[in-house]
CHARMM-style PDB file with segment names, atoms N, HN, CA, C and O in Angstrom:
ATOM      1  N   MET     1      19.248  73.913  41.077  1.00  0.00      PROA
ATOM      2  CA  MET     1      18.799  73.693  40.105  1.00  0.00      PROA
ATOM      3  C   MET     1      19.611  72.421  39.740  1.00  0.00      PROA
ATOM      4  O   MET     1      20.814  72.477  39.997  1.00  0.00      PROA
ATOM      5  N   THR     2      19.105  71.222  39.148  1.00  0.00      PROA
ATOM      6  HN  THR     2      18.128  71.177  38.939  1.00  0.00      PROA
ATOM      7  CA  THR     2      19.341  69.915  38.575  1.00  0.00      PROA
ATOM      8  C   THR     2      19.778  69.822  37.771  1.00  0.00      PROA
ATOM      9  O   THR     2      19.229  70.677  37.076  1.00  0.00      PROA
ATOM     10  N   GLU     3      20.639  69.257  37.067  1.00  0.00      PROA
ATOM     11  HN  GLU     3      21.085  68.562  37.631  1.00  0.00      PROA
ATOM     12  CA  GLU     3      21.023  68.351  35.767  1.00  0.00      PROA
ATOM     13  C   GLU     3      19.760  67.584  35.375  1.00  0.00      PROA
ATOM     14  O   GLU     3      19.015  66.941  36.115  1.00  0.00      PROA
ATOM     15  N   ASN     4      19.680  67.767  34.159  1.00  0.00      PROA
ATOM     16  HN  ASN     4      20.284  68.289  33.558  1.00  0.00      PROA
ATOM     17  CA  ASN     4      19.472  66.524  33.224  1.00  0.00      PROA
ATOM     18  C   ASN     4      19.416  65.590  32.577  1.00  0.00      PROA
ATOM     19  O   ASN     4      19.936  65.490  31.466  1.00  0.00      PROA
ATOM     20  N   ALA     5      18.769  64.716  33.154  1.00  0.00      PROA
ATOM     21  HN  ALA     5      18.346  64.797  34.057  1.00  0.00      PROA
ATOM     22  CA  ALA     5      19.129  63.604  33.915  1.00  0.00      PROA
ATOM     23  C   ALA     5      18.950  62.103  32.579  1.00  0.00      PROA
ATOM     24  O   ALA     5      19.386  60.953  32.545  1.00  0.00      PROA
ATOM     25  N   SER     6      18.023  62.999  31.589  1.00  0.00      PROA
ATOM     26  HN  SER     6      17.668  63.934  31.617  1.00  0.00      PROA
ATOM     27  CA  SER     6      17.951  62.231  30.292  1.00  0.00      PROA
ATOM     28  C   SER     6      18.986  62.578  28.905  1.00  0.00      PROA
ATOM     29  O   SER     6      18.951  62.237  27.722  1.00  0.00      PROA
ATOM     30  N   THR     7      20.057  63.578  29.867  1.00  0.00      PROA
ATOM     31  HN  THR     7      20.085  63.855  30.828  1.00  0.00      PROA
ATOM     32  CA  THR     7      21.290  64.139  28.356  1.00  0.00      PROA
ATOM     33  C   THR     7      22.356  63.842  29.306  1.00  0.00      PROA
ATOM     34  O   THR     7      22.705  64.454  30.316  1.00  0.00      PROA
ATOM     35  N   PRO     8      22.949  62.417  28.592  1.00  0.00      PROA
ATOM     36  CA  PRO     8      24.047  61.839  29.533  1.00  0.00      PROA
ATOM     37  C   PRO     8      25.478  62.528  29.174  1.00  0.00      PROA
ATOM     38  O   PRO     8      25.639  62.657  27.960  1.00  0.00      PROA
ATOM     39  N   THR     9      26.446  62.951  29.906  1.00  0.00      PROA
ATOM     40  HN  THR     9      26.316  62.846  30.892  1.00  0.00      PROA
ATOM     41  CA  THR     9      27.712  63.413  29.666  1.00  0.00      PROA
ATOM     42  C   THR     9      28.487  62.621  29.400  1.00  0.00      PROA
ATOM     43  O   THR     9      28.992  61.889  30.250  1.00  0.00      PROA
ATOM     44  N   PRO    10      28.758  62.579  28.190  1.00  0.00      PROA
ATOM     45  CA  PRO    10      30.033  61.657  27.557  1.00  0.00      PROA
ATOM     46  C   PRO    10      31.621  61.770  28.675  1.00  0.00      PROA
ATOM     47  O   PRO    10      31.745  62.828  29.292  1.00  0.00      PROA
ATOM     48  N   THR    11      32.262  61.141  28.785  1.00  0.00      PROA
ATOM     49  HN  THR    11      32.161  60.281  28.283  1.00  0.00      PROA
ATOM     50  CA  THR    11      33.411  61.040  29.753  1.00  0.00      PROA
ATOM     51  C   THR    11      34.536  60.142  29.425  1.00  0.00      PROA
ATOM     52  O   THR    11      34.262  58.990  29.092  1.00  0.00      PROA
ATOM     53  N   PRO    12      35.613  60.475  29.469  1.00  0.00      PROA
ATOM     54  CA  PRO    12      36.756  60.072  29.121  1.00  0.00      PROA
ATOM     55  C   PRO    12      36.645  58.207  28.900  1.00  0.00      PROA
ATOM     56  O   PRO    12      36.989  57.383  28.052  1.00  0.00      PROA
ATOM     57  N   ALA    13      36.015  58.214  30.108  1.00  0.00      PROA
ATOM     58  HN  ALA    13      35.735  58.883  30.797  1.00  0.00      PROA
ATOM     59  CA  ALA    13      35.470  55.958  30.095  1.00  0.00      PROA
ATOM     60  C   ALA    13      34.743  55.735  29.208  1.00  0.00      PROA
ATOM     61  O   ALA    13      34.663  54.607  28.722  1.00  0.00      PROA
ATOM     62  N   ASP    14      34.054  56.730  28.793  1.00  0.00      PROA
ATOM     63  HN  ASP    14      34.118  57.646  29.188  1.00  0.00      PROA
ATOM     64  CA  ASP    14      33.308  56.278  27.492  1.00  0.00      PROA
ATOM     65  C   ASP    14      33.789  55.717  26.138  1.00  0.00      PROA
ATOM     66  O   ASP    14      34.074  56.503  25.234  1.00  0.00      PROA
ATOM     67  N   PRO    15      33.897  54.248  25.949  1.00  0.00      PROA
ATOM     68  CA  PRO    15      34.681  53.585  24.656  1.00  0.00      PROA
ATOM     69  C   PRO    15      34.535  54.584  23.633  1.00  0.00      PROA
ATOM     70  O   PRO    15      35.462  54.496  22.829  1.00  0.00      PROA
ATOM     71  N   ALA    16      33.728  55.493  23.362  1.00  0.00      PROA
ATOM     72  HN  ALA    16      32.975  55.565  24.015  1.00  0.00      PROA
ATOM     73  CA  ALA    16      33.186  56.148  22.236  1.00  0.00      PROA
ATOM     74  C   ALA    16      34.548  57.287  22.332  1.00  0.00      PROA
ATOM     75  O   ALA    16      34.825  57.811  21.253  1.00  0.00      PROA
ATOM     76  N   ASN    17      35.245  57.623  23.308  1.00  0.00      PROA
ATOM     77  HN  ASN    17      35.021  57.197  24.185  1.00  0.00      PROA
ATOM     78  CA  ASN    17      35.897  58.637  23.949  1.00  0.00      PROA
ATOM     79  C   ASN    17      37.444  58.077  23.540  1.00  0.00      PROA
ATOM     80  O   ASN    17      38.219  58.624  22.756  1.00  0.00      PROA
ATOM     81  N   LEU    18      37.606  57.148  24.106  1.00  0.00      PROA
ATOM     82  HN  LEU    18      36.976  56.703  24.742  1.00  0.00      PROA
ATOM     83  CA  LEU    18      38.814  56.864  23.798  1.00  0.00      PROA
ATOM     84  C   LEU    18      39.168  56.807  22.625  1.00  0.00      PROA
ATOM     85  O   LEU    18      38.392  56.566  21.700  1.00  0.00      PROA
ATOM     86  N   THR    19      40.859  57.102  22.454  1.00  0.00      PROA
ATOM     87  HN  THR    19      41.490  57.297  23.205  1.00  0.00      PROA
ATOM     88  CA  THR    19      41.457  57.890  21.347  1.00  0.00      PROA
ATOM     89  C   THR    19      43.432  57.079  21.776  1.00  0.00      PROA
ATOM     90  O   THR    19      44.169  56.969  22.756  1.00  0.00      PROA
ATOM     91  N   VAL    20      43.446  56.708  20.231  1.00  0.00      PROA
ATOM     92  HN  VAL    20      42.847  56.797  19.435  1.00  0.00      PROA
ATOM     93  CA  VAL    20      45.264  56.524  20.500  1.00  0.00      PROA
ATOM     94  C   VAL    20      46.348  57.263  20.347  1.00  0.00      PROA
ATOM     95  O   VAL    20      46.542  57.351  19.135  1.00  0.00      PROA
ATOM     96  N   ASP    21      47.114  57.810  20.903  1.00  0.00      PROA
ATOM     97  HN  ASP    21      46.956  57.739  21.888  1.00  0.00      PROA
ATOM     98  CA  ASP    21      47.784  58.717  20.755  1.00  0.00      PROA
ATOM     99  C   ASP    21      49.559  58.405  20.108  1.00  0.00      PROA
ATOM    100  O   ASP    21      50.547  58.245  20.825  1.00  0.00      PROA
ATOM    101  N   LEU    22      49.534  58.394  18.900  1.00  0.00      PROA
ATOM    102  HN  LEU    22      48.732  58.523  18.318  1.00  0.00      PROA
ATOM    103  CA  LEU    22      50.480  57.539  18.412  1.00  0.00      PROA
ATOM    104  C   LEU    22      51.893  58.776  19.606  1.00  0.00      PROA
ATOM    105  O   LEU    22      52.865  58.039  19.775  1.00  0.00      PROA
ATOM    106  N   TYR    23      52.072  59.668  20.061  1.00  0.00      PROA
ATOM    107  HN  TYR    23      51.282  60.266  19.924  1.00  0.00      PROA
ATOM    108  CA  TYR    23      53.376  60.500  20.378  1.00  0.00      PROA
ATOM    109  C   TYR    23      53.475  59.811  21.869  1.00  0.00      PROA
ATOM    110  O   TYR    23      54.638  59.543  22.168  1.00  0.00      PROA
ATOM    111  N   LYS    24      52.728  59.551  22.631  1.00  0.00      PROA
ATOM    112  HN  LYS    24      51.783  59.769  22.388  1.00  0.00      PROA
ATOM    113  CA  LYS    24      52.577  58.727  23.862  1.00  0.00      PROA
ATOM    114  C   LYS    24      53.071  57.250  23.416  1.00  0.00      PROA
ATOM    115  O   LYS    24      52.372  56.545  22.687  1.00  0.00      PROA
ATOM    116  N   GLU    25      54.786  56.691  24.091  1.00  0.00      PROA
ATOM    117  HN  GLU    25      55.353  57.263  24.683  1.00  0.00      PROA
ATOM    118  CA  GLU    25      54.511  55.452  24.318  1.00  0.00      PROA
ATOM    119  C   GLU    25      54.062  54.674  24.731  1.00  0.00      PROA
ATOM    120  O   GLU    25      53.829  53.608  24.162  1.00  0.00      PROA
ATOM    121  N   THR    26      53.748  55.014  26.066  1.00  0.00      PROA
ATOM    122  HN  THR    26      53.938  55.880  26.528  1.00  0.00      PROA
ATOM    123  CA  THR    26      52.824  54.239  27.067  1.00  0.00      PROA
ATOM    124  C   THR    26      50.949  53.566  26.339  1.00  0.00      PROA
ATOM    125  O   THR    26      50.152  52.643  26.510  1.00  0.00      PROA
ATOM    126  N   ASP    27      51.175  55.096  25.330  1.00  0.00      PROA
ATOM    127  HN  ASP    27      51.823  55.845  25.191  1.00  0.00      PROA
ATOM    128  CA  ASP    27      49.598  54.426  25.048  1.00  0.00      PROA
ATOM    129  C   ASP    27      50.065  53.691  23.568  1.00  0.00      PROA
ATOM    130  O   ASP    27      49.141  53.104  23.004  1.00  0.00      PROA
ATOM    131  N   VAL    28      50.858  53.670  23.155  1.00  0.00      PROA
ATOM    132  HN  VAL    28      51.609  54.146  23.613  1.00  0.00      PROA
ATOM    133  CA  VAL    28      51.515  52.629  22.233  1.00  0.00      PROA
ATOM    134  C   VAL    28      51.876  51.220  22.480  1.00  0.00      PROA
ATOM    135  O   VAL    28      51.646  50.186  21.854  1.00  0.00      PROA
ATOM    136  N   GLY    29      52.314  51.399  23.237  1.00  0.00      PROA
ATOM    137  HN  GLY    29      52.501  52.240  23.745  1.00  0.00      PROA
ATOM    138  CA  GLY    29      52.180  49.870  24.448  1.00  0.00      PROA
ATOM    139  C   GLY    29      50.722  49.519  24.719  1.00  0.00      PROA
ATOM    140  O   GLY    29      50.208  48.440  24.425  1.00  0.00      PROA
ATOM    141  N   TYR    30      50.088  50.580  25.333  1.00  0.00      PROA
ATOM    142  HN  TYR    30      50.506  51.457  25.572  1.00  0.00      PROA
ATOM    143  CA  TYR    30      48.704  49.893  25.686  1.00  0.00      PROA
ATOM    144  C   TYR    30      47.502  49.513  24.771  1.00  0.00      PROA
ATOM    145  O   TYR    30      46.481  48.894  25.070  1.00  0.00      PROA
ATOM    146  N   TRP    31      47.903  50.062  23.532  1.00  0.00      PROA
ATOM    147  HN  TRP    31      48.733  50.564  23.288  1.00  0.00      PROA
ATOM    148  CA  TRP    31      47.108  49.780  22.399  1.00  0.00      PROA
ATOM    149  C   TRP    31      47.638  48.126  21.651  1.00  0.00      PROA
ATOM    150  O   TRP    31      47.101  47.086  21.269  1.00  0.00      PROA
ATOM    151  N   CYS    32      49.128  48.767  21.767  1.00  0.00      PROA
ATOM    152  HN  CYS    32      49.564  49.612  22.077  1.00  0.00      PROA
ATOM    153  CA  CYS    32      49.508  47.486  20.871  1.00  0.00      PROA
ATOM    154  C   CYS    32      49.172  46.009  21.916  1.00  0.00      PROA
ATOM    155  O   CYS    32      48.729  45.098  21.217  1.00  0.00      PROA
ATOM    156  N   GLU    33      49.268  45.720  23.052  1.00  0.00      PROA
ATOM    157  HN  GLU    33      49.628  46.459  23.621  1.00  0.00      PROA
ATOM    158  CA  GLU    33      48.800  45.097  24.163  1.00  0.00      PROA
ATOM    159  C   GLU    33      47.397  44.626  23.855  1.00  0.00      PROA
ATOM    160  O   GLU    33      47.195  43.426  23.669  1.00  0.00      PROA
ATOM    161  N   ILE    34      45.964  45.920  23.761  1.00  0.00      PROA
ATOM    162  HN  ILE    34      46.128  46.895  23.912  1.00  0.00      PROA
ATOM    163  CA  ILE    34      44.958  45.293  23.682  1.00  0.00      PROA
ATOM    164  C   ILE    34      44.643  44.549  22.451  1.00  0.00      PROA
ATOM    165  O   ILE    34      44.032  43.504  22.232  1.00  0.00      PROA
ATOM    166  N   PHE    35      45.394  45.613  21.545  1.00  0.00      PROA
ATOM    167  HN  PHE    35      45.891  46.462  21.723  1.00  0.00      PROA
ATOM    168  CA  PHE    35      44.895  45.049  19.966  1.00  0.00      PROA
ATOM    169  C   PHE    35      45.282  43.345  19.790  1.00  0.00      PROA
ATOM    170  O   PHE    35      44.563  42.580  19.147  1.00  0.00      PROA
ATOM    171  N   GLY    36      46.509  42.937  20.462  1.00  0.00      PROA
ATOM    172  HN  GLY    36      47.093  43.558  20.984  1.00  0.00      PROA
ATOM    173  CA  GLY    36      47.755  41.922  19.919  1.00  0.00      PROA
ATOM    174  C   GLY    36      48.138  42.261  18.744  1.00  0.00      PROA
ATOM    175  O   GLY    36      47.897  41.469  17.833  1.00  0.00      PROA
ATOM    176  N   ILE    37      48.815  43.486  18.450  1.00  0.00      PROA
ATOM    177  HN  ILE    37      49.010  44.129  19.190  1.00  0.00      PROA
ATOM    178  CA  ILE    37      49.266  43.878  17.393  1.00  0.00      PROA
ATOM    179  C   ILE    37      51.014  44.902  17.463  1.00  0.00      PROA
ATOM    180  O   ILE    37      51.370  45.619  18.397  1.00  0.00      PROA
ATOM    181  N   GLU    38      51.684  44.663  16.348  1.00  0.00      PROA
ATOM    182  HN  GLU    38      51.395  44.080  15.589  1.00  0.00      PROA
ATOM    183  CA  GLU    38      53.134  45.531  16.561  1.00  0.00      PROA
ATOM    184  C   GLU    38      52.679  46.841  16.434  1.00  0.00      PROA
ATOM    185  O   GLU    38      51.771  47.161  15.666  1.00  0.00      PROA
ATOM    186  N   PRO    39      53.361  47.714  17.259  1.00  0.00      PROA
ATOM    187  CA  PRO    39      52.873  49.481  16.790  1.00  0.00      PROA
ATOM    188  C   PRO    39      53.576  50.051  15.013  1.00  0.00      PROA
ATOM    189  O   PRO    39      53.881  51.238  14.895  1.00  0.00      PROA
ATOM    190  N   SER    40      53.746  49.141  13.859  1.00  0.00      PROA
ATOM    191  HN  SER    40      53.499  48.177  13.955  1.00  0.00      PROA
ATOM    192  CA  SER    40      54.105  49.469  13.018  1.00  0.00      PROA
ATOM    193  C   SER    40      52.293  49.296  12.258  1.00  0.00      PROA
ATOM    194  O   SER    40      51.691  50.023  11.468  1.00  0.00      PROA
ATOM    195  N   GLN    41      51.832  47.799  13.059  1.00  0.00      PROA
ATOM    196  HN  GLN    41      52.321  47.208  13.701  1.00  0.00      PROA
ATOM    197  CA  GLN    41      50.512  47.898  12.135  1.00  0.00      PROA
ATOM    198  C   GLN    41      49.476  48.894  12.873  1.00  0.00      PROA
ATOM    199  O   GLN    41      48.611  49.317  12.106  1.00  0.00      PROA
ATOM    200  N   LEU    42      49.393  49.308  14.064  1.00  0.00      PROA
ATOM    201  HN  LEU    42      50.095  48.964  14.687  1.00  0.00      PROA
ATOM    202  CA  LEU    42      48.968  50.067  15.284  1.00  0.00      PROA
ATOM    203  C   LEU    42      49.199  51.985  14.415  1.00  0.00      PROA
ATOM    204  O   LEU    42      48.164  52.575  14.106  1.00  0.00      PROA
ATOM    205  N   ARG    43      50.145  52.458  14.234  1.00  0.00      PROA
ATOM    206  HN  ARG    43      50.986  51.978  14.486  1.00  0.00      PROA
ATOM    207  CA  ARG    43      50.245  53.651  13.456  1.00  0.00      PROA
ATOM    208  C   ARG    43      49.442  53.592  12.003  1.00  0.00      PROA
ATOM    209  O   ARG    43      48.625  54.480  11.761  1.00  0.00      PROA
ATOM    210  N   ALA    44      49.712  52.423  10.941  1.00  0.00      PROA
ATOM    211  HN  ALA    44      50.376  51.702  11.137  1.00  0.00      PROA
ATOM    212  CA  ALA    44      48.795  51.959   9.941  1.00  0.00      PROA
ATOM    213  C   ALA    44      47.550  52.264  10.618  1.00  0.00      PROA
ATOM    214  O   ALA    44      47.218  53.449  10.596  1.00  0.00      PROA
ATOM    215  N   ALA    45      46.878  51.534  11.147  1.00  0.00      PROA
ATOM    216  HN  ALA    45      47.148  50.571  11.164  1.00  0.00      PROA
ATOM    217  CA  ALA    45      45.310  51.542  11.703  1.00  0.00      PROA
ATOM    218  C   ALA    45      44.805  53.202  11.567  1.00  0.00      PROA
ATOM    219  O   ALA    45      43.953  53.797  10.908  1.00  0.00      PROA
ATOM    220  N   VAL    46      46.237  53.721  12.972  1.00  0.00      PROA
ATOM    221  HN  VAL    46      46.929  53.238  13.508  1.00  0.00      PROA
ATOM    222  CA  VAL    46      45.262  54.975  13.115  1.00  0.00      PROA
ATOM    223  C   VAL    46      45.595  55.929  12.010  1.00  0.00      PROA
ATOM    224  O   VAL    46      45.012  57.002  11.856  1.00  0.00      PROA
ATOM    225  N   GLN    47      46.602  55.466  11.218  1.00  0.00      PROA
ATOM    226  HN  GLN    47      47.075  54.594  11.343  1.00  0.00      PROA
ATOM    227  CA  GLN    47      46.697  56.588   9.427  1.00  0.00      PROA
ATOM    228  C   GLN    47      45.077  56.541   8.258  1.00  0.00      PROA
ATOM    229  O   GLN    47      44.416  57.348   7.604  1.00  0.00      PROA
ATOM    230  N   ALA    48      45.064  55.052   8.568  1.00  0.00      PROA
ATOM    231  HN  ALA    48      45.600  54.397   9.099  1.00  0.00      PROA
ATOM    232  CA  ALA    48      43.744  54.701   8.011  1.00  0.00      PROA
ATOM    233  C   ALA    48      42.299  55.338   8.477  1.00  0.00      PROA
ATOM    234  O   ALA    48      41.441  55.714   7.679  1.00  0.00      PROA
ATOM    235  N   THR    49      42.162  55.403  10.119  1.00  0.00      PROA
ATOM    236  HN  THR    49      42.859  55.097  10.768  1.00  0.00      PROA
ATOM    237  CA  THR    49      40.986  55.537  10.738  1.00  0.00      PROA
ATOM    238  C   THR    49      41.200  56.543  11.057  1.00  0.00      PROA
ATOM    239  O   THR    49      40.284  57.228  10.603  1.00  0.00      PROA
ATOM    240  N   GLY    50      42.221  57.470  11.873  1.00  0.00      PROA
ATOM    241  HN  GLY    50      42.965  56.913  12.242  1.00  0.00      PROA
ATOM    242  CA  GLY    50      42.043  58.771  12.481  1.00  0.00      PROA
ATOM    243  C   GLY    50      42.229  57.798  14.056  1.00  0.00      PROA
ATOM    244  O   GLY    50      41.805  56.642  14.082  1.00  0.00      PROA
ATOM    245  N   PRO    51      42.803  58.334  15.123  1.00  0.00      PROA
ATOM    246  CA  PRO    51      43.158  58.134  16.153  1.00  0.00      PROA
ATOM    247  C   PRO    51      41.966  57.439  17.421  1.00  0.00      PROA
ATOM    248  O   PRO    51      42.427  56.819  18.379  1.00  0.00      PROA
ATOM    249  N   ARG    52      40.682  57.610  17.290  1.00  0.00      PROA
ATOM    250  HN  ARG    52      40.307  58.114  16.512  1.00  0.00      PROA
ATOM    251  CA  ARG    52      39.406  57.222  17.944  1.00  0.00      PROA
ATOM    252  C   ARG    52      39.554  55.169  17.913  1.00  0.00      PROA
ATOM    253  O   ARG    52      39.385  54.323  17.035  1.00  0.00      PROA
ATOM    254  N   ALA    53      39.880  55.136  19.126  1.00  0.00      PROA
ATOM    255  HN  ALA    53      40.018  55.824  19.839  1.00  0.00      PROA
ATOM    256  CA  ALA    53      39.845  53.240  19.911  1.00  0.00      PROA
ATOM    257  C   ALA    53      38.877  52.778  18.571  1.00  0.00      PROA
ATOM    258  O   ALA    53      39.292  52.251  17.539  1.00  0.00      PROA
ATOM    259  N   VAL    54      37.785  53.055  18.826  1.00  0.00      PROA
ATOM    260  HN  VAL    54      37.447  53.483  19.664  1.00  0.00      PROA
ATOM    261  CA  VAL    54      36.633  52.127  18.440  1.00  0.00      PROA
ATOM    262  C   VAL    54      37.097  52.151  16.729  1.00  0.00      PROA
ATOM    263  O   VAL    54      37.090  50.971  16.380  1.00  0.00      PROA
ATOM    264  N   ASP    55      37.295  52.594  16.134  1.00  0.00      PROA
ATOM    265  HN  ASP    55      37.301  53.553  16.417  1.00  0.00      PROA
ATOM    266  CA  ASP    55      37.285  52.865  14.768  1.00  0.00      PROA
ATOM    267  C   ASP    55      38.978  52.082  14.080  1.00  0.00      PROA
ATOM    268  O   ASP    55      39.110  51.257  13.175  1.00  0.00      PROA
ATOM    269  N   VAL    56      39.928  52.679  14.849  1.00  0.00      PROA
ATOM    270  HN  VAL    56      39.821  53.348  15.583  1.00  0.00      PROA
ATOM    271  CA  VAL    56      41.220  51.440  14.845  1.00  0.00      PROA
ATOM    272  C   VAL    56      40.662  50.130  14.798  1.00  0.00      PROA
ATOM    273  O   VAL    56      40.499  49.448  13.787  1.00  0.00      PROA
ATOM    274  N   ALA    57      40.283  49.731  16.385  1.00  0.00      PROA
ATOM    275  HN  ALA    57      40.415  50.285  17.207  1.00  0.00      PROA
ATOM    276  CA  ALA    57      39.174  48.542  16.511  1.00  0.00      PROA
ATOM    277  C   ALA    57      38.255  47.658  15.475  1.00  0.00      PROA
ATOM    278  O   ALA    57      38.240  46.442  15.668  1.00  0.00      PROA
ATOM    279  N   ARG    58      37.753  48.011  14.763  1.00  0.00      PROA
ATOM    280  HN  ARG    58      37.765  48.998  14.606  1.00  0.00      PROA
ATOM    281  CA  ARG    58      36.528  47.903  13.760  1.00  0.00      PROA
ATOM    282  C   ARG    58      37.276  47.732  12.373  1.00  0.00      PROA
ATOM    283  O   ARG    58      36.852  47.194  11.351  1.00  0.00      PROA
ATOM    284  N   TYR    59      38.647  48.404  12.639  1.00  0.00      PROA
ATOM    285  HN  TYR    59      38.991  48.842  13.470  1.00  0.00      PROA
ATOM    286  CA  TYR    59      39.560  48.597  11.129  1.00  0.00      PROA
ATOM    287  C   TYR    59      40.210  47.212  11.185  1.00  0.00      PROA
ATOM    288  O   TYR    59      40.408  46.332  10.347  1.00  0.00      PROA
ATOM    289  N   LEU    60      40.462  47.349  12.469  1.00  0.00      PROA
ATOM    290  HN  LEU    60      40.301  48.063  13.150  1.00  0.00      PROA
ATOM    291  CA  LEU    60      41.627  45.811  12.941  1.00  0.00      PROA
ATOM    292  C   LEU    60      40.908  44.619  12.539  1.00  0.00      PROA
ATOM    293  O   LEU    60      41.532  43.792  11.874  1.00  0.00      PROA
ATOM    294  N   ARG    61      39.730  44.404  12.826  1.00  0.00      PROA
ATOM    295  HN  ARG    61      39.223  45.076  13.365  1.00  0.00      PROA
ATOM    296  CA  ARG    61      38.428  43.323  12.909  1.00  0.00      PROA
ATOM    297  C   ARG    61      38.053  43.105  11.274  1.00  0.00      PROA
ATOM    298  O   ARG    61      37.704  42.047  10.752  1.00  0.00      PROA
ATOM    299  N   HSD    62      38.183  44.074  10.793  1.00  0.00      PROA
ATOM    300  HN  HSD    62      38.467  44.934  11.217  1.00  0.00      PROA
ATOM    301  CA  HSD    62      38.113  44.012   9.079  1.00  0.00      PROA
ATOM    302  C   HSD    62      39.495  43.425   8.166  1.00  0.00      PROA
ATOM    303  O   HSD    62      39.675  42.747   7.155  1.00  0.00      PROA
ATOM    304  N   LYS    63      40.176  44.006   9.006  1.00  0.00      PROA
ATOM    305  HN  LYS    63      40.030  44.558   9.827  1.00  0.00      PROA
ATOM    306  CA  LYS    63      41.453  43.531   8.318  1.00  0.00      PROA
ATOM    307  C   LYS    63      41.921  41.833   8.346  1.00  0.00      PROA
ATOM    308  O   LYS    63      42.363  41.159   7.416  1.00  0.00      PROA
ATOM    309  N   HSD    64      41.602  41.373   9.989  1.00  0.00      PROA
ATOM    310  HN  HSD    64      41.243  41.921  10.745  1.00  0.00      PROA
ATOM    311  CA  HSD    64      41.719  39.965  10.414  1.00  0.00      PROA
ATOM    312  C   HSD    64      40.942  39.369   9.972  1.00  0.00      PROA
ATOM    313  O   HSD    64      41.117  38.223  10.384  1.00  0.00      PROA
ATOM    314  N   GLN    65      39.753  39.422   9.060  1.00  0.00      PROA
ATOM    315  HN  GLN    65      39.611  40.354   8.725  1.00  0.00      PROA
ATOM    316  CA  GLN    65      39.051  38.915   8.404  1.00  0.00      PROA
ATOM    317  C   GLN    65      38.636  38.818   7.229  1.00  0.00      PROA
ATOM    318  O   GLN    65      37.603  38.528   6.626  1.00  0.00      PROA
ATOM    319  N   GLY    66      40.211  39.286   6.934  1.00  0.00      PROA
ATOM    320  HN  GLY    66      41.050  39.522   7.425  1.00  0.00      PROA
ATOM    321  CA  GLY    66      40.240  39.541   5.329  1.00  0.00      PROA
ATOM    322  C   GLY    66      39.694  40.731   4.435  1.00  0.00      PROA
ATOM    323  O   GLY    66      40.114  40.903   3.291  1.00  0.00      PROA
ATOM    324  N   GLY    67      39.177  41.168   4.748  1.00  0.00      PROA
ATOM    325  HN  GLY    67      38.836  41.028   5.678  1.00  0.00      PROA
ATOM    326  CA  GLY    67      38.461  42.357   4.432  1.00  0.00      PROA
ATOM    327  C   GLY    67      39.260  42.789   3.203  1.00  0.00      PROA
ATOM    328  O   GLY    67      38.744  42.977   2.102  1.00  0.00      PROA
ATOM    329  N   ASP    68      40.405  42.915   3.442  1.00  0.00      PROA
ATOM    330  HN  ASP    68      40.824  42.762   4.337  1.00  0.00      PROA
ATOM    331  CA  ASP    68      41.245  43.921   2.170  1.00  0.00      PROA
ATOM    332  C   ASP    68      42.153  43.075   1.635  1.00  0.00      PROA
ATOM    333  O   ASP    68      43.377  43.181   1.705  1.00  0.00      PROA
ATOM    334  N   ARG    69      41.537  42.255   1.114  1.00  0.00      PROA
ATOM    335  HN  ARG    69      40.542  42.169   1.057  1.00  0.00      PROA
ATOM    336  CA  ARG    69      42.340  41.131   0.139  1.00  0.00      PROA
ATOM    337  C   ARG    69      42.073  41.658  -1.365  1.00  0.00      PROA
ATOM    338  O   ARG    69      40.921  42.001  -1.630  1.00  0.00      PROA
ATOM    339  N   ALA    70      43.329  41.765  -2.633  1.00  0.00      PROA
ATOM    340  HN  ALA    70      44.265  41.485  -2.418  1.00  0.00      PROA
ATOM    341  CA  ALA    70      43.252  42.302  -3.176  1.00  0.00      PROA
ATOM    342  C   ALA    70      42.142  40.950  -4.216  1.00  0.00      PROA
ATOM    343  OT1 ALA    70      41.670  41.252  -5.312  1.00  0.00      PROA
TER     344      ALA     70
END
């Protein structure tokens, strides 16, 4: 029996599946380096968006572009 090639199986390597785990210092360090931010900024972004890295990245881009100005 063969697998259905038209239905891709998501893998952890799929960027849509990457998450930020604030309980793992190695994750915090990694994502802070990737995004060029401080741990407090990462925590605030995850609190605002949830742990999906793509959502955190989108949030940080929006903030960097001045999207949260009052």
